C-alpha positions in Angstrom: -29.3 -12.6 -1.0 -30.3 -9.1 -2.0 -27.4 -7.5 -0.3 -25.0 -9.6 -2.3 -26.8 -8.8 -5.5 -26.8 -5.1 -4.7 -23.1 -5.2 -3.9 -22.4 -6.3 -7.4 -24.1 -3.3 -9.0 -20.8 -1.5 -9.9 -19.5 -4.8 -11.4 -22.7 -5.3 -13.4 -22.5 -1.7 -14.8 -19.0 -2.4 -16.0 -20.2 -5.7 -17.5 -23.0 -3.8 -19.2 -20.4 -1.6 -20.8 -18.6 -4.7 -22.0 -21.8 -6.1 -23.5 -22.6 -2.8 -25.3 -19.0 -2.8 -26.5 -19.4 -6.3 -27.9 -22.5 -5.2 -29.8 -20.9 -2.0 -31.0 -17.6 -3.4 -32.1 -18.4 -6.9 -33.0 -22.0 -6.8 -34.1 -21.9 -3.3 -35.6 -24.6 -1.5 -33.5 -25.7 -1.0 -30.0 -29.1 -1.8 -28.6 -30.5 1.5 -29.8 -29.2 1.0 -33.3 -26.7 3.8 -32.8 -23.0 3.7 -33.8 -20.2 3.6 -31.3 -20.1 7.4 -31.4 -23.6 7.5 -29.8 -22.1 7.2 -26.4 -18.5 8.1 -27.2 -15.3 6.7 -26.0 -14.4 6.4 -22.4 -11.6 9.0 -22.7 -8.4 9.9 -24.5 -4.7 10.2 -23.9 -3.0 13.0 -25.9 -5.8 12.8 -28.4 -5.6 9.0 -28.8 -9.1 7.7 -28.0 -9.7 4.9 -25.5 -12.5 2.6 -26.5 -15.0 0.7 -24.4 -13.6 -2.7 -25.1 -10.0 -1.6 -24.5 -10.9 -0.4 -21.0 -13.2 -3.3 -20.2 -10.7 -6.0 -21.3 -8.1 -4.4 -19.1 -10.5 -4.2 -16.2 -11.7 -7.8 -16.6 -8.1 -9.0 -16.6 -7.3 -7.2 -13.4 -10.6 -8.3 -11.8 -9.8 -12.0 -12.6 -6.3 -11.7 -11.2 -7.6 -10.1 -8.0 -10.4 -12.7 -7.6 -7.9 -15.6 -8.2 -5.9 -14.7 -5.1 -8.8 -14.3 -2.7 -11.7 -16.5 -1.7 -14.2 -13.8 -0.7 -16.0 -11.9 -3.5 -14.5 -8.6 -4.6 -16.4 -5.9 -2.7 -17.6 -2.6 -4.1 -14.7 -0.4 -2.9 -12.1 -2.9 -4.2 -13.9 -3.0 -7.5 -13.7 0.8 -7.7 -9.9 0.5 -7.1 -9.7 -2.1 -9.9 -11.6 0.2 -12.3 -9.2 3.1 -11.6 -6.2 0.8 -11.8 -7.4 -0.4 -15.2 -7.7 3.2 -16.4 -4.2 4.1 -15.2 -2.7 1.0 -16.8 -4.2 2.0 -20.2 -3.0 5.6 -19.8 0.6 4.5 -19.1 0.5 1.9 -21.9 -0.6 4.5 -24.4 2.0 7.1 -23.2 4.8 4.5 -23.6 3.5 3.6 -27.1 3.5 7.3 -28.0 7.1 7.7 -26.7 8.3 4.6 -28.6 6.8 6.1 -31.8 8.4 9.5 -31.0 11.8 7.9 -30.6 11.4 5.6 -33.5 12.0 2.5 -31.4 10.8 -0.7 -33.3 11.7 -4.4 -33.4 12.7 -6.2 -36.6 11.8 -9.7 -37.8 15.5 -10.6 -37.6 15.7 -9.6 -33.9 12.7 -11.8 -33.1 14.1 -14.7 -35.1 17.4 -14.4 -33.2 16.0 -14.1 -29.7 13.1 -16.6 -30.0 15.2 -19.8 -29.5 17.4 -18.4 -26.8 15.4 -15.8 -24.8 11.7 -16.7 -24.4 9.4 -14.0 -23.0 8.9 -14.2 -19.3 5.3 -15.3 -19.7 6.5 -18.4 -21.6 9.5 -19.1 -19.4 7.2 -19.4 -16.4 4.7 -21.7 -18.2 4.3 -25.1 -16.4 4.8 -26.9 -19.7 8.4 -25.7 -19.9 9.4 -26.6 -16.4 11.6 -29.6 -15.4 10.9 -32.0 -12.6 12.4 -29.5 -10.1 10.3 -26.7 -11.3 13.1 -24.9 -13.2 12.7 -23.6 -16.8 13.9 -26.2 -19.3 14.9 -24.5 -22.6 14.9 -27.8 -24.5 11.2 -28.2 -23.8 10.6 -24.7 -25.0 12.6 -25.2 -28.2 10.8 -28.5 -28.9 7.6 -26.6 -28.6 8.8 -23.9 -31.0 9.5 -26.5 -33.7 5.9 -28.0 -33.5 3.7 -25.1 -32.4 0.9 -24.2 -34.8 1.3 -20.9 -36.7 -1.4 -19.1 -34.7 0.5 -19.7 -31.4 3.8 -18.6 -33.0 2.1 -15.4 -34.1 1.1 -14.8 -30.5 4.8 -15.3 -29.5 5.8 -12.8 -32.1 3.3 -10.3 -30.7 4.8 -10.8 -27.3 8.3 -9.9 -28.6 6.9 -6.9 -30.5 5.4 -5.7 -27.3 8.3 -6.4 -24.9 11.5 -5.7 -26.9 10.7 -2.0 -27.7 9.9 -1.3 -24.1 13.2 -2.9 -23.0 15.0 -0.7 -25.5 13.3 2.4 -24.1 14.1 1.3 -20.5 17.8 0.9 -21.5 17.9 4.3 -23.1 16.5 6.0 -20.0 19.1 4.3 -17.9 22.1 5.7 -19.8 24.2 7.5 -17.2 22.0 6.3 -14.3 24.7 4.6 -12.1 25.9 5.5 -8.7 29.7 6.3 -8.4 31.7 4.4 -5.9 32.3 7.6 -3.9 28.5 7.9 -3.3 28.3 4.2 -2.5 31.0 4.6 0.1 29.1 7.6 1.7 26.0 5.4 1.8 27.9 2.6 3.5 29.7 4.9 5.9 26.5 6.6 6.9 24.9 3.3 7.7 27.9 1.9 9.6 30.0 4.5 11.4 29.0 5.1 15.0 29.3 7.7 17.7 28.7 7.9 21.4 27.8 11.3 22.9 26.7 13.0 26.1 24.5 16.0 25.9 22.4 18.7 27.7 18.8 18.9 26.4 16.8 22.1 27.2 13.1 21.2 26.6 11.4 24.6 26.0 7.9 23.5 27.0 8.8 22.1 30.4 11.6 24.4 31.3 10.0 27.8 30.8 6.7 28.9 32.3 4.1 30.3 29.9 4.1 33.6 31.9 7.7 34.1 30.8 6.9 34.1 27.1 3.4 35.4 26.3 2.9 36.5 22.7 1.4 39.9 22.2 -1.9 40.7 20.5 0.1 42.5 17.7 2.2 39.4 17.1 -0.9 37.2 16.9 -2.6 39.5 14.4 0.6 39.8 12.3 1.0 36.0 12.3 -2.6 35.5 11.1 -2.2 38.0 8.3 1.0 36.5 7.1 -0.1 32.8 7.4 -3.8 33.1 6.5 -3.5 30.4 3.9 -2.5 28.0 6.6 -5.9 28.4 8.2 -7.9 27.3 5.1 -10.3 24.5 6.0 -11.1 22.1 3.1 -14.7 21.3 2.3 -16.2 19.0 4.9 -19.3 17.1 5.7 -21.0 16.3 8.9 -22.2 12.7 8.8 -24.1 10.2 10.9 -22.4 6.9 10.4 -23.3 3.3 11.3 -20.4 0.8 11.1 -20.8 -3.0 11.1 -17.4 -4.3 12.0 -16.0 -7.2 10.0 -13.1 -7.9 12.3 -12.4 -11.5 13.4 -13.9 -12.5 16.7 -12.8 -15.2 19.2 -15.6 -17.4 17.7 -14.1 -17.0 14.2 -10.7 -18.0 15.5 -12.2 -20.9 17.4 -13.9 -22.2 14.2 -10.5 -22.3 12.4 -8.9 -24.0 15.3 -11.7 -26.6 15.4 -11.2 -27.2 11.7 -7.4 -27.6 12.2 -8.0 -30.2 14.9 -10.5 -32.0 12.8 -8.1 -32.2 9.8 -5.3 -33.3 12.1 -7.5 -36.1 13.4 -8.4 -37.1 9.9 -4.7 -37.4 8.9 -3.8 -39.3 12.0 -6.7 -41.6 11.3 -5.2 -42.5 7.9 -6.3 -39.6 5.7 -4.0 -38.6 2.8 -2.1 -35.5 3.8 -1.5 -34.4 0.1 -5.2 -34.8 -0.8 -6.3 -32.8 2.3 -3.7 -30.1 1.6 -4.9 -29.8 -2.0 -8.5 -29.4 -0.9 -8.1 -27.3 2.3 -4.9 -25.4 2.3 -5.1 -21.7 1.5 -1.4 -21.6 0.4 -2.2 -22.0 -3.3 1.5 -22.3 -4.2 2.0 -25.4 -2.2 -1.5 -26.8 -2.1 -1.3 -27.8 -5.8 1.7 -29.9 -4.9 0.0 -31.6 -1.9 1.4 -29.0 0.5 5.0 -29.6 -0.5 7.4 -26.8 0.5 10.5 -28.5 -0.9 13.8 -28.5 1.0 14.8 -25.4 3.0 17.4 -24.5 5.6 16.8 -23.5 9.2 15.9 -19.9 9.7 14.1 -19.6 6.3 10.5 -19.7 7.6 8.7 -17.5 10.1 9.8 -18.2 13.6 6.9 -20.3 15.0 6.8 -22.5 11.9 10.6 -22.8 11.8 10.8 -23.9 15.5 8.1 -26.5 15.0 9.4 -28.0 11.8 13.0 -28.4 13.1 11.7 -30.0 16.3 9.3 -32.4 14.5 10.1 -36.1 13.9 10.2 -37.2 10.3 6.8 -38.6 9.1 4.7 -37.3 11.9 2.0 -34.6 11.6 2.5 -31.8 14.1 0.4 -28.8 14.9 -1.6 -26.8 14.5 1.1 -24.2 14.7 0.0 -20.5 14.8 1.9 -17.9 12.7 0.9 -14.5 11.3 -0.4 -16.4 8.2 -2.8 -18.6 10.2 -2.6 -22.2 11.5 -0.3 -24.8 10.0 -0.4 -28.6 10.1 3.1 -29.7 9.3 4.8 -33.0 8.2 8.5 -33.3 7.9 9.1 -35.7 5.0 12.9 -35.8 5.2 15.8 -34.4 7.2 19.2 -33.4 5.9 21.6 -33.2 8.8 20.6 -30.8 11.6 19.9 -27.6 9.5 17.8 -28.6 6.5 14.5 -30.4 6.1 11.9 -31.3 3.4 8.4 -30.6 4.6 4.8 -30.1 3.6 2.0 -28.2 5.3 -1.7 -27.3 5.3 -2.4 -23.6 6.0 -5.7 -22.5 7.3 -6.2 -18.7 7.4 -8.1 -16.9 10.2 -11.2 -15.6 8.5 -14.9 -15.0 9.1 -16.8 -18.2 9.7 -19.6 -18.9 7.2 -22.2 -18.4 9.9 -20.9 -15.0 10.9 -20.4 -13.8 7.3 -24.0 -14.7 6.6 -25.1 -12.9 9.8 -23.2 -9.8 8.9 -24.7 -9.7 5.4 -28.2 -10.2 6.9 -27.5 -7.4 9.3 -26.3 -5.1 6.5 -29.5 -5.9 4.5 -31.7 -5.1 7.5 -30.0 -1.8 8.1 -30.3 -0.8 4.5 -34.0 -1.8 4.3 -34.9 0.1 7.5 -32.9 3.2 6.5 -35.2 3.5 3.4 -38.1 4.0 5.8 -36.7 5.8 8.8 -33.7 7.9 9.8 -30.3 6.2 10.0 -30.2 6.7 13.8 -33.6 4.9 14.2 -32.5 2.1 11.8 -29.4 1.6 13.9 -31.4 1.4 17.1 -33.8 -1.2 15.6 -30.9 -3.4 14.4 -29.0 -3.1 17.7 -26.2 -0.9 16.1 -24.9 2.5 17.1 -24.9 5.7 15.1 -22.0 8.1 15.6 -21.3 11.6 14.4 -18.4 11.9 12.0 -16.7 14.9 10.4 -15.0 14.1 7.1 -12.8 16.5 5.2 -12.4 16.4 1.4 -8.6 15.8 1.8 -9.0 13.1 4.4 -11.8 10.7 3.6 -11.4 8.4 6.6 -13.9 6.9 9.1 -12.7 5.1 12.2 -13.5 1.4 11.9 -14.0 1.7 8.1 -10.6 3.0 6.8 -10.6 5.0 3.6 -14.3 5.5 2.8 -14.0 6.4 -0.9 -17.5 5.4 -2.0 -19.2 6.9 1.0 -17.2 10.1 0.7 -18.1 10.4 -3.0 -21.7 10.0 -2.1 -21.5 12.6 0.7 -19.6 15.3 -1.3 -21.1 14.8 -4.7 -24.5 13.2 -4.6 -26.3 13.5 -1.3 -28.5 16.3 0.1 -28.8 16.9 3.9 -31.1 14.3 5.3 -30.3 11.7 2.6 -29.2 8.2 3.7 -26.7 6.2 1.7 -26.9 2.6 0.6 -24.7 0.2 2.6 -21.1 0.4 1.4 -18.3 -2.1 2.1 -14.5 -2.0 2.7 -12.1 -4.7 3.9 -12.8 -3.7 7.5 -16.6 -3.0 7.6 -20.0 -2.5 6.1 -21.1 1.1 6.7 -24.0 3.5 5.9 -24.1 7.3 6.1 -26.6 10.0 6.6 -25.6 13.5 5.4 -26.3 16.1 8.2 -24.5 19.1 6.7 -22.1 20.0 3.9 -19.7 22.9 4.3 -17.6 24.6 1.5 -14.0 25.3 2.1 -13.4 28.3 4.2 -10.8 30.2 6.3 -10.8 30.2 10.0 -11.5 33.6 11.5 -8.8 35.2 13.7 -10.8 34.2 16.8 -11.1 30.6 15.6 -7.4 30.5 14.9 -6.3 32.4 18.0 -5.6 29.4 20.3 -3.4 27.7 17.6 -1.5 30.9 16.8 -0.9 31.6 20.5 0.5 28.1 21.1 2.8 28.4 18.1 4.1 31.8 19.1 4.5 30.7 22.7 6.7 27.8 21.6 8.8 30.1 19.4 9.4 32.4 22.4 10.2 29.4 24.7 12.7 28.2 22.0 14.4 31.6 22.1 14.7 31.4 25.9 16.2 27.9 25.5 18.7 29.0 22.9 19.7 32.0 25.0 20.2 29.9 28.2 22.2 27.3 26.2 24.5 30.0 24.8 25.2 31.2 28.4 26.0 27.6 29.5 28.3 27.2 26.5 30.2 30.4 27.4 30.8 29.1 30.9 32.1 25.8 29.6 34.4 27.5 27.1 35.7 29.7 30.0 36.9 26.5 31.7 34.0 25.2 33.8 33.4 21.5 33.6 30.3 20.3 31.6 29.2 18.1 34.6 29.2 21.0 37.1 27.5 23.4 34.7 24.7 20.8 34.1 24.3 20.1 37.8 24.1 23.8 38.7 21.5 24.4 35.9 19.5 21.4 37.0 19.8 19.7 33.6 20.5 16.0 33.3 23.8 15.2 31.5 22.6 12.3 29.4 24.5 9.8 27.2 23.5 8.2 23.9 25.1 5.6 21.7 26.8 4.1 20.1 24.4 4.9 17.2 24.5 5.4 13.5 23.2 8.2 11.3 20.1 6.1 10.5 19.2 5.2 14.1 16.3 6.8 16.0 18.2 7.9 19.1 16.2 8.2 22.4 16.5 11.8 23.6 18.0 13.1 20.3 15.7 11.9 17.5 16.5 10.9 14.0 17.9 12.6 10.9 18.0 16.0 12.5 20.5 18.7 13.5 21.3 17.0 16.8 22.3 13.6 15.3 24.0 15.3 12.4 26.1 17.5 14.7 27.1 14.4 16.7 28.9 13.0 13.7 30.5 16.3 12.8 32.4 16.6 16.1 35.7 15.0 17.2 36.1 13.0 20.4 36.0 15.4 23.3 34.7 18.3 21.2 31.7 20.3 22.4 29.2 21.6 19.9 27.7 25.0 19.5 24.1 25.5 20.5 22.0 23.0 18.4 18.3 23.5 17.7 15.9 20.9 16.5 12.1 21.4 15.9 11.5 20.1 19.5 14.4 21.1 21.7 17.8 22.8 22.2 21.1 20.9 22.9 24.7 21.1 23.8 26.4 17.9 22.6 29.9 16.5 23.3 31.2 13.5 21.3 32.7 10.9 23.5 33.9 8.3 21.0 33.8 7.6 17.2 33.9 4.2 15.4 34.7 4.6 11.7 33.2 2.4 9.0 35.4 -0.5 8.0 36.6 0.3 4.4 37.9 -3.3 4.0 34.4 -4.7 4.8 32.9 -2.1 2.4 35.1 -3.3 -0.5 34.2 -6.9 0.3 30.5 -6.2 0.0 30.8 -3.5 -2.7 29.7 -5.7 -5.7 26.4 -6.6 -4.0 25.8 -3.0 -2.8 26.6 -1.6 -6.3 24.1 -4.0 -7.9 21.3 -3.3 -5.4 21.7 0.5 -5.3 22.1 0.8 -9.1 19.0 -1.3 -9.6 17.1 0.9 -7.2 18.4 4.0 -8.9 17.4 2.8 -12.3 13.9 1.7 -11.1 13.5 5.1 -9.5 14.6 6.9 -12.6 12.1 4.9 -14.6 9.3 5.6 -12.1 10.1 9.3 -12.1 10.1 9.4 -15.9 6.7 7.7 -16.0 5.3 10.1 -13.4 6.6 13.1 -15.3 5.2 11.7 -18.5 1.8 11.2 -16.9 1.7 14.6 -15.3 2.4 16.4 -18.6 -0.1 14.3 -20.6 -3.5 15.5 -21.8 -5.7 12.9 -20.3 -9.5 13.0 -20.6 -11.4 10.6 -18.4 -15.1 10.2 -19.5 -15.9 6.9 -17.7 -18.3 8.5 -15.3 -20.3 10.2 -18.1 -20.4 7.0 -20.2 -21.6 4.8 -17.3 -24.3 7.4 -16.4 -25.4 7.4 -20.1 -25.6 3.6 -20.0 -27.6 3.7 -16.8 -30.1 6.2 -18.3 -30.3 4.2 -21.5 -30.9 0.9 -19.6 -33.8 2.6 -17.7 -35.5 3.2 -21.1 -35.2 -0.5 -22.1 -37.8 -3.2 -21.4 -37.5 -4.6 -17.9 -35.2 -7.6 -17.5 -37.0 -10.9 -17.0 -37.3 -11.7 -13.2 -35.1 -14.8 -13.6 -32.1 -12.5 -14.2 -32.8 -10.0 -11.4 
């Protein structure tokens, strides 16, 4: 179908780069007879050039990995993300290589010879050839292979070590001193486990004080605008007409999956081989290769609907279909171990577009695109039974309802289109969509009149907050002078509410989360009343009623696990922060767009491709 062919255009462009790279680097010349410098490299990192083939090999690897875990073809926006991911992967790899060289980190032949028999690279340790019958790594199988492996394969193992070991050394160097002291671990545990119960008065500024009591002056509005003018800058934006073809599942799609599940269940009950059907039909690739076998697992391990079904099922009988967030399961318990462990296998069918509906959507997208080449997008929508809607998209928020992040469409609208132009049909995980550019506006500042309503609302709330703080201070004075909290609240017409017990991390109804109110609650003693407390939304007087401290004995009991987890997180965060800082300070030149454009222009000058390949 033409739509499917057109959707592969970005992929074919990248493939074209790979083909040119092959001719340039392997055959010595490109199709014009020029050297590799004719088109240039795709970029550089701190002066180190990135070649076509380096980029394309990385992209192709990521593309194959992505395609291996999904049945549907990779769509254009996903392909764009893979292209950018490949570029970033190359940049980070080069930066690490440069840092290794700067630090003089290398690996010796002796280190490799020592580690090879005892610590295989992760890629080899996970290889099926080195797993025992239970699926665990068997080092004896690996060592036997080392003794008989041909030299070329051993050279590949050596290259793995030369790649991995220096990076591990760099990682360790960066982790020196990166550990969390026990005092900080105790604070973390305490914050998550100690609890308080409070009662409080909440003065809601918006509902308690009439607008007439707190009107901002014209002078205040003008002063606010002058001081905060940068806050009223509007990013570049486009007015669009959008037509969206929803790819969401329908009841018919779900019914088709349910019908298939019932059919497969009937086939099994009629004597069909469960393992063969699982291998052919289950979308759970991990278990499908083993005939759907999930091994032995205790109760409570699986998602609730699956867990309930499997532990209620008789041994040897096929039950289901059982619905979970993953789809529909056909389940067979193969063995039971007491009352809390089973061995089982399953066939998983995912809820996805039926073939008929997928074809219909592609045909509809084709029709929309064809018509939009001849008439306006609005007319094309009418003729295909679709609806065109008006959309405003800002440069810093490239989102369309029903589409999600519309990167391709936004690039087209902001960088390529002229008013009146209609885009091709783009695709995301959620929808097909086409756009018509109505108007493009450069970034600008709102005028005072345009900003007046927002400024007035902000200043009004600030005045209402002042009124609330003043009233709360007066109520506090009365309580300090000896009046009961209950009587003061009743006389003021304010509810005396209770909250808790809650921890520092809880989102507390009426008080919020991680703010001055909840923080103050933990700073009081039982029976103590707070000063006036302000949060961004309200004003409070808070009295602590009870406090439950964290259990230090329980903390010590779990400390080794907590220390391991939090130190690992801290080390990974330190590594990530270091990489981000390295990336931010690097001199990175990305020429991919120019190179692809040059290739497209060059291809237009070549003889037409034979029709059989179009």
